[in-house]
C-alpha positions in Angstrom: -45.8 -100.2 37.4 -49.3 -100.8 36.2 -51.2 -98.1 34.3 -53.7 -96.1 36.3 -57.2 -97.4 35.6 -59.1 -94.4 36.9 -59.3 -90.6 36.3 -60.0 -87.7 38.7 -60.8 -85.2 36.0 -61.8 -84.7 32.4 -58.8 -84.0 30.3 -58.3 -81.1 27.9 -58.7 -83.1 24.7 -61.8 -85.0 26.0 -63.5 -81.7 27.0 -62.8 -80.1 23.6 -64.1 -83.2 21.9 -67.4 -82.9 23.7 -67.8 -79.2 22.8 -66.9 -79.9 19.2 -69.2 -82.9 19.0 -72.1 -80.6 20.2 -71.2 -78.1 17.5 -71.0 -80.7 14.8 -74.3 -82.3 15.7 -76.0 -78.9 15.5 -74.4 -78.2 12.2 -75.6 -81.5 10.7 -79.2 -80.4 11.5 -79.5 -83.0 14.3 -78.6 -81.1 17.5 -78.4 -82.5 21.0 -82.0 -82.3 22.2 -82.3 -84.8 25.1 -80.5 -84.8 28.4 -80.8 -87.9 30.6 -79.2 -88.6 34.0 -78.9 -92.2 35.0 -77.9 -93.2 38.6 -76.3 -96.7 38.5 -74.7 -98.8 41.2 -71.9 -101.3 40.9 -73.0 -105.0 41.3 -71.2 -108.2 41.8 -72.3 -109.3 38.4 -71.6 -106.1 36.5 -69.8 -102.8 37.1 -71.5 -99.5 36.3 -69.5 -99.2 33.1 -70.7 -102.6 32.0 -74.3 -101.8 32.9 -74.3 -98.6 30.8 -72.7 -100.4 27.9 -75.6 -102.9 27.9 -78.1 -100.0 28.2 -76.5 -98.3 25.2 -76.6 -101.5 23.2 -80.4 -101.8 23.8 -80.8 -98.2 22.8 -78.9 -98.7 19.6 -80.9 -101.8 18.7 -84.1 -100.0 19.3 -83.0 -96.9 17.5 -82.0 -98.8 14.4 -85.2 -101.0 14.5 -87.5 -98.0 14.9 -86.0 -96.2 11.9 -86.3 -99.3 9.7 -89.8 -100.0 10.9 -91.0 -96.5 10.1 -89.0 -96.2 6.8 -87.1 -93.2 8.3 -83.9 -91.9 6.8 -81.2 -93.9 8.6 -79.6 -91.6 11.1 -76.6 -92.8 13.1 -76.8 -92.7 16.9 -75.7 -89.2 18.1 -74.7 -88.8 21.7 -72.1 -88.0 24.3 -71.8 -89.2 27.9 -69.9 -88.3 31.0 -69.5 -90.4 34.2 -69.5 -88.5 37.5 -69.3 -89.5 41.1 -68.9 -86.3 43.2 -70.3 -88.0 46.3 -69.0 -91.5 45.5 -72.3 -92.6 43.9 -71.9 -92.8 40.2 -74.3 -91.2 37.7 -74.1 -90.7 33.9 -74.8 -87.5 32.0 -76.1 -88.9 28.7 -76.9 -86.3 26.0 -78.5 -87.4 22.8 -80.2 -86.4 19.6 -83.6 -88.1 19.6 -85.9 -87.4 16.6 -89.1 -85.8 17.8 -91.2 -88.8 16.5 -89.1 -91.2 18.7 -88.9 -89.2 21.9 -92.1 -90.5 23.6 -91.1 -94.1 23.0 -87.5 -93.5 24.1 -88.9 -92.2 27.4 -91.0 -95.3 27.8 -88.2 -97.7 26.8 -85.4 -96.2 28.9 -86.7 -97.3 32.3 -87.3 -100.8 30.9 -83.8 -101.0 29.6 -82.3 -99.9 32.9 -84.4 -102.3 34.9 -83.7 -105.2 32.6 -79.9 -104.5 32.8 -79.6 -103.6 36.5 -82.6 -105.3 38.1 -82.5 -102.4 40.5 -84.4 -99.4 39.2 -85.2 -96.9 42.0 -87.7 -94.0 41.7 -85.2 -91.3 41.1 -82.6 -93.2 39.1 -83.7 -91.6 35.8 -84.2 -88.0 34.9 -84.8 -86.8 31.3 -85.2 -83.3 30.0 -85.6 -81.8 26.6 -82.8 -79.4 25.4 -83.8 -76.3 23.6 -81.6 -74.8 20.8 -80.6 -72.0 23.2 -79.5 -74.2 26.1 -77.3 -76.9 24.4 -74.1 -74.9 25.1 -75.1 -74.8 28.8 -75.6 -78.5 28.9 -72.2 -79.1 27.2 -70.6 -76.9 29.8 -72.4 -78.8 32.6 -71.2 -82.1 31.2 -67.6 -80.8 31.2 -67.7 -79.3 34.7 -65.4 -82.0 35.9 -62.6 -80.8 33.7 -59.0 -80.7 35.0 -58.7 -77.4 37.0 -55.7 -76.5 34.8 -58.1 -76.0 31.9 -61.2 -74.6 33.5 -60.3 -71.0 32.5 -59.4 -72.1 29.0 -62.9 -73.5 28.5 -64.5 -70.6 30.5 -65.8 -73.1 33.1 -64.4 -71.4 36.2 -67.9 -70.7 37.6 -69.0 -74.3 37.5 -65.8 -76.3 37.5 -65.7 -78.7 40.4 -64.2 -82.2 41.3 -66.6 -84.9 40.1 -65.0 -87.9 41.8 -62.9 -90.8 40.8 -64.1 -92.8 37.8 -62.7 -96.2 36.8 -62.7 -96.8 33.0 -63.5 -94.3 30.3 -64.9 -91.1 31.8 -66.1 -89.3 28.6 -67.2 -90.7 25.3 -68.6 -89.2 22.0 -70.5 -91.4 19.6 -68.8 -92.4 16.3 -71.1 -90.2 14.2 -69.9 -87.0 15.8 -66.4 -88.1 16.8 -63.2 -86.3 15.9 -62.6 -88.8 13.1 -66.0 -88.2 11.6 -65.6 -84.5 11.9 -62.2 -84.6 10.2 -63.6 -86.9 7.4 -65.8 -84.1 6.2 -63.5 -81.2 7.0 -65.5 -79.8 9.8 -63.6 -77.4 12.1 -65.6 -76.1 15.0 -63.6 -72.9 15.3 -64.5 -71.9 11.8 -67.8 -73.6 11.2 -69.5 -73.2 14.6 -72.4 -71.1 13.3 -72.8 -72.6 9.8 -76.3 -73.9 10.7 -77.4 -70.3 11.2 -76.2 -69.5 7.6 -78.1 -72.5 6.2 -75.1 -74.7 5.7 -75.8 -78.3 6.7 -73.0 -80.7 7.1 -73.3 -84.4 6.2 -72.1 -87.4 8.2 -69.3 -89.2 6.4 -70.5 -92.2 4.4 
């Protein structure tokens, strides 16, 4: 029997990882502040997953180059993403930390990256919003709304939990900088340190 290559829901561990990643990003002083939705379509030349991988690669190259060019402190890419397809059409909820000085350029570059990769940019394929400090938890909840119904109550998502379609390949990902391994490397435990940023404690990314 071959291993199933798709998922119908976000698993418990994956959902917890997203929530903890949001907490850790905030506690490092670099909270999630940009929410982008990308509508992508499978093509003969590249699946949606492959397209988004290429878009992220362009983002990482630009992100690193911009920091070096402007002699900024080198900050690793901070983001999570969740694939959804509630109607069959796939979109990506991509949530990032973008430094304020880089936001305008990011918004200009993103459509160019998508068009370059897909060759099929439609008027409503990209939507980007700024996340305020008080709404980041709401965004994290929204990204996890496709959680397995068995765990909806556990994560207090009963009011928004709903099937988000079948996704082939990895459904949810957290960037390395805020991953479980990175959090463990500095001893960050979301349950105990969730509000450290309010007390003035700033966590550092592992070197």
